[in-house]
GUDO-640148 format. One record per residue (C-alpha): residue in one letter; x, y, z. Coordinates in steps of 0.05 Angstrom, whole numbers, padded with zeros to 5 digits. Last residue first. Example, Ala and Ser with C-alpha at 12.3 -4.5 7.8 and 13.67 -1.06 7.14 Angstrom:
<pts>
<pt residu="S" u="00273" v="-00021" w="00143"/>
<pt residu="A" u="00246" v="-00090" w="00156"/>
</pts>
This chain:
<pts>
<pt residu="G" u="-00684" v="-00254" w="00359"/>
<pt residu="Q" u="-00675" v="-00325" w="00337"/>
<pt residu="L" u="-00605" v="-00319" w="00309"/>
<pt residu="S" u="-00573" v="-00328" w="00378"/>
<pt residu="G" u="-00608" v="-00396" w="00383"/>
<pt residu="L" u="-00570" v="-00419" w="00321"/>
<pt residu="V" u="-00505" v="-00401" w="00356"/>
<pt residu="K" u="-00530" v="-00440" w="00417"/>
<pt residu="D" u="-00541" v="-00501" w="00373"/>
<pt residu="L" u="-00472" v="-00490" w="00345"/>
<pt residu="F" u="-00441" v="-00493" w="00415"/>
<pt residu="V" u="-00480" v="-00555" w="00436"/>
<pt residu="D" u="-00458" v="-00592" w="00374"/>
<pt residu="C" u="-00387" v="-00568" w="00384"/>
<pt residu="E" u="-00386" v="-00595" w="00455"/>
<pt residu="A" u="-00411" v="-00662" w="00431"/>
<pt residu="M" u="-00357" v="-00664" w="00378"/>
<pt residu="Q" u="-00305" v="-00646" w="00431"/>
<pt residu="D" u="-00330" v="-00702" w="00476"/>
<pt residu="L" u="-00322" v="-00750" w="00418"/>
<pt residu="E" u="-00248" v="-00733" w="00415"/>
<pt residu="V" u="-00223" v="-00717" w="00346"/>
<pt residu="F" u="-00169" v="-00759" w="00313"/>
<pt residu="E" u="-00111" v="-00759" w="00265"/>
<pt residu="N" u="-00078" v="-00828" w="00265"/>
<pt residu="A" u="-00019" v="-00802" w="00226"/>
<pt residu="K" u="-00010" v="-00727" w="00232"/>
<pt residu="H" u="-00036" v="-00668" w="00191"/>
<pt residu="A" u="-00077" v="-00642" w="00250"/>
<pt residu="Q" u="-00070" v="-00674" w="00319"/>
<pt residu="E" u="-00035" v="-00615" w="00350"/>
<pt residu="I" u="-00088" v="-00569" w="00321"/>
<pt residu="S" u="-00134" v="-00599" w="00374"/>
<pt residu="G" u="-00205" v="-00621" w="00362"/>
<pt residu="P" u="-00271" v="-00585" w="00355"/>
<pt residu="G" u="-00278" v="-00515" w="00327"/>
<pt residu="C" u="-00275" v="-00441" w="00343"/>
<pt residu="I" u="-00242" v="-00388" w="00301"/>
<pt residu="V" u="-00268" v="-00316" w="00301"/>
<pt residu="T" u="-00289" v="-00270" w="00244"/>
<pt residu="P" u="-00313" v="-00200" w="00230"/>
<pt residu="I" u="-00336" v="-00198" w="00157"/>
<pt residu="G" u="-00306" v="-00139" w="00119"/>
<pt residu="A" u="-00277" v="-00179" w="00061"/>
<pt residu="N" u="-00208" v="-00174" w="00093"/>
<pt residu="T" u="-00237" v="-00208" w="00155"/>
<pt residu="F" u="-00265" v="-00264" w="00112"/>
<pt residu="Q" u="-00197" v="-00273" w="00079"/>
<pt residu="G" u="-00162" v="-00272" w="00146"/>
<pt residu="G" u="-00208" v="-00326" w="00172"/>
<pt residu="E" u="-00188" v="-00371" w="00115"/>
<pt residu="T" u="-00136" v="-00400" w="00162"/>
<pt residu="A" u="-00065" v="-00386" w="00186"/>
<pt residu="Y" u="-00023" v="-00419" w="00240"/>
<pt residu="A" u="00011" v="-00374" w="00292"/>
<pt residu="V" u="-00047" v="-00369" w="00340"/>
<pt residu="K" u="-00083" v="-00317" w="00382"/>
<pt residu="H" u="-00129" v="-00334" w="00441"/>
<pt residu="R" u="-00186" v="-00299" w="00478"/>
<pt residu="A" u="-00212" v="-00328" w="00543"/>
<pt residu="S" u="-00288" v="-00332" w="00550"/>
<pt residu="S" u="-00286" v="-00405" w="00570"/>
<pt residu="N" u="-00341" v="-00457" w="00564"/>
<pt residu="V" u="-00367" v="-00429" w="00499"/>
<pt residu="L" u="-00433" v="-00392" w="00482"/>
<pt residu="G" u="-00427" v="-00328" w="00523"/>
<pt residu="A" u="-00356" v="-00314" w="00499"/>
<pt residu="I" u="-00381" v="-00325" w="00428"/>
<pt residu="L" u="-00428" v="-00265" w="00432"/>
<pt residu="E" u="-00375" v="-00220" w="00465"/>
<pt residu="Q" u="-00325" v="-00241" w="00412"/>
<pt residu="L" u="-00375" v="-00224" w="00357"/>
<pt residu="T" u="-00384" v="-00154" w="00385"/>
<pt residu="E" u="-00308" v="-00146" w="00391"/>
<pt residu="S" u="-00296" v="-00169" w="00319"/>
<pt residu="E" u="-00271" v="-00107" w="00284"/>
<pt residu="S" u="-00199" v="-00102" w="00311"/>
<pt residu="D" u="-00189" v="-00177" w="00319"/>
<pt residu="T" u="-00146" v="-00188" w="00257"/>
<pt residu="M" u="-00139" v="-00250" w="00215"/>
<pt residu="A" u="-00073" v="-00248" w="00178"/>
<pt residu="P" u="-00074" v="-00252" w="00103"/>
<pt residu="V" u="-00054" v="-00314" w="00064"/>
<pt residu="S" u="-00004" v="-00300" w="00008"/>
<pt residu="E" u="00028" v="-00356" w="-00031"/>
<pt residu="L" u="00081" v="-00364" w="-00085"/>
<pt residu="Q" u="00117" v="-00297" w="-00083"/>
<pt residu="E" u="00175" v="-00290" w="-00131"/>
<pt residu="I" u="00248" v="-00275" w="-00123"/>
<pt residu="E" u="00301" v="-00275" w="-00178"/>
<pt residu="I" u="00376" v="-00276" w="-00167"/>
<pt residu="G" u="00429" v="-00261" w="-00218"/>
<pt residu="T" u="00474" v="-00286" w="-00274"/>
<pt residu="N" u="00472" v="-00264" w="-00347"/>
<pt residu="G" u="00522" v="-00208" w="-00337"/>
<pt residu="D" u="00578" v="-00257" w="-00319"/>
<pt residu="V" u="00637" v="-00245" w="-00272"/>
<pt residu="Q" u="00619" v="-00175" w="-00248"/>
<pt residu="Q" u="00548" v="-00199" w="-00254"/>
<pt residu="M" u="00553" v="-00241" w="-00191"/>
<pt residu="Q" u="00577" v="-00184" w="-00147"/>
<pt residu="Q" u="00524" v="-00136" w="-00173"/>
<pt residu="N" u="00471" v="-00189" w="-00164"/>
<pt residu="L" u="00492" v="-00198" w="-00092"/>
<pt residu="E" u="00481" v="-00125" w="-00076"/>
<pt residu="G" u="00413" v="-00124" w="-00111"/>
<pt residu="I" u="00392" v="-00187" w="-00074"/>
<pt residu="K" u="00410" v="-00152" w="-00009"/>
<pt residu="Q" u="00366" v="-00093" w="-00028"/>
<pt residu="K" u="00310" v="-00142" w="-00046"/>
<pt residu="I" u="00315" v="-00174" w="00023"/>
<pt residu="A" u="00314" v="-00107" w="00058"/>
<pt residu="P" u="00254" v="-00082" w="00018"/>
<pt residu="L" u="00217" v="-00149" w="00029"/>
<pt residu="I" u="00218" v="-00151" w="00105"/>
<pt residu="D" u="00170" v="-00100" w="00135"/>
<pt residu="A" u="00134" v="-00088" w="00070"/>
<pt residu="T" u="00112" v="-00161" w="00073"/>
<pt residu="G" u="00064" v="-00143" w="00129"/>
<pt residu="M" u="00059" v="-00124" w="00202"/>
<pt residu="T" u="00004" v="-00108" w="00253"/>
<pt residu="P" u="-00030" v="-00176" w="00240"/>
<pt residu="L" u="00035" v="-00210" w="00262"/>
<pt residu="N" u="00072" v="-00240" w="00204"/>
<pt residu="R" u="00091" v="-00310" w="00185"/>
<pt residu="Y" u="00143" v="-00305" w="00130"/>
<pt residu="D" u="00160" v="-00367" w="00091"/>
<pt residu="F" u="00222" v="-00388" w="00054"/>
<pt residu="T" u="00237" v="-00425" w="-00010"/>
<pt residu="F" u="00302" v="-00445" w="-00043"/>
<pt residu="E" u="00330" v="-00451" w="-00113"/>
<pt residu="C" u="00402" v="-00462" w="-00136"/>
<pt residu="L" u="00426" v="-00459" w="-00208"/>
<pt residu="N" u="00493" v="-00455" w="-00244"/>
<pt residu="P" u="00531" v="-00502" w="-00198"/>
<pt residu="V" u="00607" v="-00503" w="-00203"/>
<pt residu="I" u="00618" v="-00574" w="-00225"/>
<pt residu="N" u="00665" v="-00623" w="-00190"/>
<pt residu="T" u="00615" v="-00641" w="-00135"/>
<pt residu="A" u="00561" v="-00658" w="-00185"/>
<pt residu="T" u="00492" v="-00631" w="-00204"/>
<pt residu="G" u="00480" v="-00571" w="-00160"/>
<pt residu="G" u="00419" v="-00541" w="-00127"/>
<pt residu="Q" u="00356" v="-00551" w="-00086"/>
<pt residu="I" u="00332" v="-00518" w="-00022"/>
<pt residu="T" u="00268" v="-00522" w="00019"/>
<pt residu="G" u="00237" v="-00487" w="00079"/>
<pt residu="I" u="00277" v="-00427" w="00102"/>
<pt residu="S" u="00240" v="-00393" w="00159"/>
<pt residu="L" u="00222" v="-00321" w="00175"/>
<pt residu="T" u="00182" v="-00303" w="00237"/>
<pt residu="S" u="00138" v="-00247" w="00264"/>
<pt residu="Y" u="00137" v="-00240" w="00339"/>
<pt residu="P" u="00097" v="-00268" w="00399"/>
<pt residu="V" u="00104" v="-00342" w="00382"/>
<pt residu="D" u="00047" v="-00370" w="00424"/>
<pt residu="F" u="00010" v="-00305" w="00406"/>
<pt residu="L" u="-00022" v="-00266" w="00464"/>
<pt residu="P" u="00046" v="-00233" w="00477"/>
<pt residu="D" u="00042" v="-00190" w="00414"/>
<pt residu="V" u="00109" v="-00164" w="00390"/>
<pt residu="Q" u="00137" v="-00110" w="00345"/>
<pt residu="D" u="00191" v="-00086" w="00393"/>
<pt residu="S" u="00244" v="-00123" w="00354"/>
<pt residu="E" u="00287" v="-00181" w="00380"/>
<pt residu="A" u="00252" v="-00238" w="00344"/>
<pt residu="L" u="00247" v="-00195" w="00281"/>
<pt residu="Q" u="00321" v="-00181" w="00284"/>
<pt residu="G" u="00336" v="-00255" w="00288"/>
<pt residu="A" u="00294" v="-00269" w="00227"/>
<pt residu="L" u="00333" v="-00215" w="00190"/>
<pt residu="E" u="00397" v="-00252" w="00207"/>
<pt residu="D" u="00366" v="-00316" w="00180"/>
<pt residu="I" u="00347" v="-00278" w="00116"/>
<pt residu="F" u="00419" v="-00254" w="00109"/>
<pt residu="G" u="00446" v="-00324" w="00117"/>
<pt residu="I" u="00398" v="-00348" w="00065"/>
<pt residu="L" u="00423" v="-00294" w="00017"/>
<pt residu="K" u="00495" v="-00314" w="00028"/>
<pt residu="A" u="00477" v="-00388" w="00021"/>
<pt residu="A" u="00442" v="-00374" w="-00045"/>
<pt residu="Y" u="00506" v="-00340" w="-00068"/>
<pt residu="S" u="00546" v="-00402" w="-00051"/>
<pt residu="I" u="00495" v="-00448" w="-00083"/>
<pt residu="A" u="00495" v="-00408" w="-00148"/>
<pt residu="N" u="00571" v="-00411" w="-00154"/>
<pt residu="V" u="00591" v="-00362" w="-00209"/>
<pt residu="G" u="00643" v="-00393" w="-00254"/>
<pt residu="Q" u="00710" v="-00375" w="-00285"/>
<pt residu="H" u="00743" v="-00363" w="-00217"/>
<pt residu="T" u="00723" v="-00433" w="-00196"/>
<pt residu="L" u="00769" v="-00465" w="-00246"/>
<pt residu="S" u="00784" v="-00531" w="-00212"/>
<pt residu="S" u="00709" v="-00539" w="-00199"/>
<pt residu="H" u="00698" v="-00539" w="-00274"/>
<pt residu="A" u="00651" v="-00483" w="-00292"/>
<pt residu="S" u="00577" v="-00468" w="-00291"/>
<pt residu="K" u="00550" v="-00398" w="-00285"/>
<pt residu="G" u="00499" v="-00375" w="-00233"/>
<pt residu="H" u="00424" v="-00365" w="-00232"/>
<pt residu="V" u="00396" v="-00362" w="-00160"/>
<pt residu="A" u="00321" v="-00375" w="-00159"/>
<pt residu="C" u="00287" v="-00350" w="-00096"/>
<pt residu="R" u="00217" v="-00375" w="-00078"/>
<pt residu="F" u="00171" v="-00339" w="-00030"/>
<pt residu="V" u="00114" v="-00359" w="00016"/>
<pt residu="S" u="00073" v="-00307" w="00054"/>
<pt residu="I" u="00033" v="-00327" w="00115"/>
<pt residu="G" u="-00011" v="-00282" w="00159"/>
<pt residu="K" u="-00015" v="-00291" w="00234"/>
<pt residu="H" u="-00078" v="-00308" w="00273"/>
<pt residu="A" u="-00131" v="-00270" w="00311"/>
<pt residu="I" u="-00192" v="-00281" w="00355"/>
<pt residu="V" u="-00186" v="-00354" w="00373"/>
<pt residu="M" u="-00243" v="-00377" w="00419"/>
<pt residu="K" u="-00232" v="-00445" w="00450"/>
<pt residu="M" u="-00269" v="-00506" w="00425"/>
<pt residu="S" u="-00204" v="-00547" w="00424"/>
<pt residu="S" u="-00183" v="-00498" w="00370"/>
<pt residu="P" u="-00190" v="-00544" w="00309"/>
<pt residu="E" u="-00212" v="-00499" w="00251"/>
<pt residu="G" u="-00286" v="-00482" w="00252"/>
<pt residu="V" u="-00285" v="-00414" w="00221"/>
<pt residu="I" u="-00341" v="-00372" w="00252"/>
<pt residu="C" u="-00364" v="-00314" w="00210"/>
<pt residu="Y" u="-00402" v="-00250" w="00224"/>
<pt residu="D" u="-00452" v="-00201" w="00196"/>
<pt residu="P" u="-00461" v="-00235" w="00130"/>
<pt residu="R" u="-00463" v="-00191" w="00067"/>
<pt residu="I" u="-00498" v="-00223" w="00008"/>
<pt residu="G" u="-00503" v="-00175" w="-00051"/>
<pt residu="R" u="-00497" v="-00228" w="-00104"/>
<pt residu="Q" u="-00432" v="-00200" w="-00132"/>
<pt residu="K" u="-00404" v="-00195" w="-00061"/>
<pt residu="L" u="-00423" v="-00266" w="-00046"/>
<pt residu="D" u="-00389" v="-00289" w="-00111"/>
<pt residu="E" u="-00326" v="-00251" w="-00091"/>
<pt residu="L" u="-00327" v="-00287" w="-00024"/>
<pt residu="M" u="-00334" v="-00354" w="-00058"/>
<pt residu="L" u="-00276" v="-00341" w="-00105"/>
<pt residu="P" u="-00233" v="-00316" w="-00047"/>
<pt residu="A" u="-00249" v="-00380" w="-00007"/>
<pt residu="G" u="-00221" v="-00429" w="-00058"/>
<pt residu="L" u="-00146" v="-00415" w="-00058"/>
<pt residu="C" u="-00130" v="-00416" w="00016"/>
<pt residu="G" u="-00057" v="-00431" w="00000"/>
<pt residu="V" u="-00049" v="-00506" w="-00007"/>
<pt residu="E" u="-00088" v="-00530" w="00054"/>
<pt residu="E" u="-00147" v="-00485" w="00039"/>
<pt residu="D" u="-00156" v="-00518" w="-00029"/>
<pt residu="F" u="-00232" v="-00523" w="-00030"/>
<pt residu="S" u="-00286" v="-00486" w="00009"/>
<pt residu="L" u="-00350" v="-00501" w="00047"/>
<pt residu="A" u="-00391" v="-00441" w="00071"/>
<pt residu="L" u="-00455" v="-00452" w="00112"/>
<pt residu="H" u="-00500" v="-00392" w="00125"/>
<pt residu="L" u="-00551" v="-00380" w="00180"/>
<pt residu="P" u="-00599" v="-00323" w="00169"/>
<pt residu="K" u="-00624" v="-00274" w="00223"/>
<pt residu="T" u="-00695" v="-00271" w="00251"/>
<pt residu="L" u="-00707" v="-00346" w="00251"/>
<pt residu="S" u="-00775" v="-00355" w="00285"/>
<pt residu="G" u="-00820" v="-00357" w="00223"/>
<pt residu="Q" u="-00837" v="-00430" w="00231"/>
<pt residu="K" u="-00806" v="-00445" w="00163"/>
<pt residu="S" u="-00741" v="-00413" w="00185"/>
<pt residu="L" u="-00741" v="-00453" w="00250"/>
<pt residu="A" u="-00750" v="-00517" w="00210"/>
<pt residu="E" u="-00692" v="-00497" w="00165"/>
<pt residu="A" u="-00647" v="-00486" w="00224"/>
<pt residu="K" u="-00666" v="-00553" w="00255"/>
<pt residu="P" u="-00652" v="-00588" w="00189"/>
<pt residu="L" u="-00585" v="-00551" w="00181"/>
<pt residu="L" u="-00554" v="-00569" w="00249"/>
<pt residu="S" u="-00528" v="-00638" w="00227"/>
<pt residu="L" u="-00490" v="-00603" w="00171"/>
<pt residu="A" u="-00456" v="-00556" w="00220"/>
<pt residu="S" u="-00433" v="-00613" w="00265"/>
<pt residu="A" u="-00405" v="-00651" w="00205"/>
<pt residu="I" u="-00369" v="-00588" w="00180"/>
<pt residu="F" u="-00337" v="-00579" w="00248"/>
<pt residu="G" u="-00312" v="-00651" w="00249"/>
<pt residu="K" u="-00290" v="-00646" w="00176"/>
<pt residu="M" u="-00234" v="-00599" w="00195"/>
<pt residu="D" u="-00179" v="-00613" w="00208"/>
<pt residu="C" u="-00205" v="-00653" w="00268"/>
<pt residu="A" u="-00227" v="-00717" w="00235"/>
<pt residu="G" u="-00196" v="-00696" w="00169"/>
<pt residu="R" u="-00160" v="-00761" w="00158"/>
<pt residu="G" u="-00192" v="-00812" w="00204"/>
<pt residu="Y" u="-00198" v="-00830" w="00277"/>
<pt residu="L" u="-00257" v="-00819" w="00325"/>
<pt residu="K" u="-00237" v="-00817" w="00398"/>
<pt residu="D" u="-00268" v="-00838" w="00464"/>
<pt residu="G" u="-00248" v="-00911" w="00459"/>
<pt residu="R" u="-00232" v="-00929" w="00388"/>
<pt residu="I" u="-00280" v="-00902" w="00336"/>
<pt residu="V" u="-00259" v="-00914" w="00264"/>
<pt residu="A" u="-00272" v="-00869" w="00204"/>
<pt residu="E" u="-00252" v="-00899" w="00137"/>
<pt residu="F" u="-00208" v="-00853" w="00095"/>
<pt residu="P" u="-00146" v="-00860" w="00139"/>
<pt residu="D" u="-00151" v="-00937" w="00135"/>
<pt residu="S" u="-00127" v="-00960" w="00203"/>
<pt residu="D" u="-00064" v="-00959" w="00246"/>
<pt residu="W" u="-00033" v="-00904" w="00203"/>
<pt residu="D" u="00042" v="-00898" w="00193"/>
<pt residu="Q" u="00051" v="-00836" w="00150"/>
<pt residu="G" u="00092" v="-00834" w="00087"/>
<pt residu="E" u="00032" v="-00818" w="00044"/>
<pt residu="V" u="-00028" v="-00790" w="00082"/>
<pt residu="P" u="-00038" v="-00726" w="00044"/>
<pt residu="V" u="-00070" v="-00663" w="00073"/>
<pt residu="V" u="-00145" v="-00650" w="00074"/>
<pt residu="D" u="-00194" v="-00611" w="00031"/>
<pt residu="T" u="-00265" v="-00593" w="00052"/>
<pt residu="H" u="-00252" v="-00526" w="00084"/>
<pt residu="G" u="-00300" v="-00500" w="00137"/>
<pt residu="S" u="-00341" v="-00438" w="00150"/>
<pt residu="L" u="-00404" v="-00427" w="00192"/>
<pt residu="V" u="-00429" v="-00359" w="00169"/>
<pt residu="I" u="-00472" v="-00317" w="00215"/>
<pt residu="G" u="-00530" v="-00270" w="00201"/>
<pt residu="G" u="-00533" v="-00211" w="00154"/>
<pt residu="S" u="-00557" v="-00218" w="00083"/>
<pt residu="T" u="-00603" v="-00274" w="00058"/>
<pt residu="T" u="-00669" v="-00253" w="00090"/>
<pt residu="Q" u="-00656" v="-00179" w="00078"/>
<pt residu="Q" u="-00657" v="-00186" w="00002"/>
<pt residu="E" u="-00721" v="-00228" w="00004"/>
<pt residu="S" u="-00759" v="-00181" w="00050"/>
<pt residu="D" u="-00760" v="-00195" w="00124"/>
<pt residu="N" u="-00791" v="-00245" w="00174"/>
<pt residu="S" u="-00763" v="-00312" w="00155"/>
<pt residu="A" u="-00688" v="-00310" w="00159"/>
<pt residu="A" u="-00659" v="-00352" w="00104"/>
<pt residu="V" u="-00621" v="-00417" w="00113"/>
<pt residu="T" u="-00564" v="-00400" w="00066"/>
<pt residu="V" u="-00518" v="-00444" w="00026"/>
<pt residu="F" u="-00448" v="-00434" w="00000"/>
<pt residu="L" u="-00409" v="-00491" w="-00033"/>
<pt residu="N" u="-00339" v="-00485" w="-00061"/>
<pt residu="A" u="-00319" v="-00527" w="-00120"/>
<pt residu="K" u="-00264" v="-00569" w="-00150"/>
<pt residu="S" u="-00251" v="-00600" w="-00219"/>
<pt residu="S" u="-00285" v="-00541" w="-00255"/>
<pt residu="D" u="-00221" v="-00527" w="-00295"/>
<pt residu="E" u="-00213" v="-00456" w="-00268"/>
<pt residu="N" u="-00239" v="-00469" w="-00198"/>
<pt residu="F" u="-00314" v="-00472" w="-00186"/>
<pt residu="T" u="-00366" v="-00434" w="-00146"/>
<pt residu="L" u="-00427" v="-00472" w="-00123"/>
<pt residu="V" u="-00492" v="-00443" w="-00096"/>
<pt residu="P" u="-00536" v="-00482" w="-00048"/>
<pt residu="S" u="-00612" v="-00475" w="-00053"/>
<pt residu="L" u="-00646" v="-00504" w="00009"/>
<pt residu="G" u="-00709" v="-00546" w="00010"/>
<pt residu="L" u="-00681" v="-00597" w="00059"/>
<pt residu="S" u="-00669" v="-00647" w="00003"/>
<pt residu="E" u="-00633" v="-00591" w="-00034"/>
<pt residu="C" u="-00584" v="-00586" w="00024"/>
<pt residu="Y" u="-00571" v="-00661" w="00022"/>
<pt residu="A" u="-00561" v="-00659" w="-00053"/>
<pt residu="Q" u="-00510" v="-00603" w="-00046"/>
<pt residu="V" u="-00474" v="-00641" w="00010"/>
<pt residu="D" u="-00466" v="-00701" w="-00035"/>
<pt residu="E" u="-00445" v="-00657" w="-00094"/>
<pt residu="I" u="-00392" v="-00624" w="-00050"/>
<pt residu="L" u="-00365" v="-00691" w="-00026"/>
<pt residu="A" u="-00360" v="-00720" w="-00096"/>
<pt residu="L" u="-00334" v="-00654" w="-00123"/>
<pt residu="N" u="-00272" v="-00650" w="-00078"/>
<pt residu="S" u="-00224" v="-00665" w="-00134"/>
<pt residu="H" u="-00155" v="-00691" w="-00116"/>
<pt residu="R" u="-00088" v="-00655" w="-00104"/>
<pt residu="S" u="-00118" v="-00625" w="-00040"/>
<pt residu="V" u="-00133" v="-00693" w="-00008"/>
<pt residu="T" u="-00209" v="-00699" w="-00011"/>
<pt residu="D" u="-00215" v="-00775" w="-00005"/>
<pt residu="F" u="-00289" v="-00779" w="00014"/>
<pt residu="G" u="-00301" v="-00830" w="00069"/>
<pt residu="I" u="-00282" v="-00777" w="00121"/>
<pt residu="L" u="-00346" v="-00741" w="00104"/>
<pt residu="R" u="-00390" v="-00801" w="00118"/>
<pt residu="K" u="-00358" v="-00816" w="00185"/>
<pt residu="L" u="-00365" v="-00743" w="00203"/>
<pt residu="W" u="-00439" v="-00743" w="00185"/>
<pt residu="E" u="-00450" v="-00804" w="00229"/>
<pt residu="I" u="-00416" v="-00768" w="00287"/>
<pt residu="S" u="-00453" v="-00703" w="00274"/>
<pt residu="N" u="-00523" v="-00731" w="00277"/>
<pt residu="S" u="-00581" v="-00749" w="00232"/>
<pt residu="P" u="-00541" v="-00778" w="00175"/>
<pt residu="Y" u="-00572" v="-00776" w="00105"/>
<pt residu="L" u="-00616" v="-00832" w="00080"/>
<pt residu="T" u="-00588" v="-00861" w="00015"/>
<pt residu="T" u="-00627" v="-00838" w="-00046"/>
<pt residu="Q" u="-00566" v="-00798" w="-00068"/>
<pt residu="N" u="-00527" v="-00862" w="-00078"/>
<pt residu="L" u="-00457" v="-00845" w="-00057"/>
<pt residu="S" u="-00402" v="-00834" w="-00108"/>
<pt residu="T" u="-00344" v="-00882" w="-00101"/>
<pt residu="M" u="-00290" v="-00863" w="-00052"/>
</pts>
């Protein structure tokens, strides 16, 4: 999308904001700066002072802005309060059969369609439409706790942006009391989610003619042995006593994701690579699976190196997103329970930036418009009723900051 003229009037409601946000192509492989700079200008037009934190090459940025409480000293006005958190990046649309331009919002019936409609520009749109009222309350002296808005980059590719923003908050001495991550939860309260760790294994074998297999070390065969072991370990996790029935999948899981190897049928392959992910309950971690996998790798390396000492298996971790725990968020849960239509607590298998806020000592829950079942699909949509419900919810959140 071409950059928007900053003199353009900004939307006055969440639906118009959502249309505007969808117009920015913020697929993770692209820059999100056009969107961030538009929101930055909007915040500045309200008299706010947003702070940006950038990635290494400054092609992407997080934005954090505070509507200060108005009855304390300067330090106290920016700390405490509630963060409304959302990621600005979206997943690609290639290979999907869309009925309309995914980067041009379309309303059909009771739904608004577009990439990011539910994941998760809908929540961001609702939060942005709330800022003028929050700032007016601040100027009136009736906002006793600050309201913060946190927009991040690269959540969809490993939650890479939020840690930079959280470190900046720490350096600036800003410590929010609570955080609400607006991932699509159908406006239900999610109090915990699993963590995700992604690993890559590179199996280095030795090439030989397939008629002389004894002279080679078959990388694919040894990869298969390790994959079989990981699958067995996955079965053990499913049958262990480490379970939490509140999760839709009540145990930790292991899953092979990709595999590549070989060049021709008549050549013993010298390289095979595969990836797997581990989705752990908040009570578990990589220490519950890695020692066993590394021990198996050691056994296989011994077998391989009996033929050639230069062969072996390497493992590296590509991604690590911490679980979001509910152990410190009881007070926040009680608050949210009084603001949503159902006080039921839910736990989910997908991961968010909520775990990073939790690790930073900020109790967090997830609550946002739209269903996770619509995320990442063609014709992604959010129901207009869900947007209206989110608007009411966030207005109540703002009301809770008024003393």
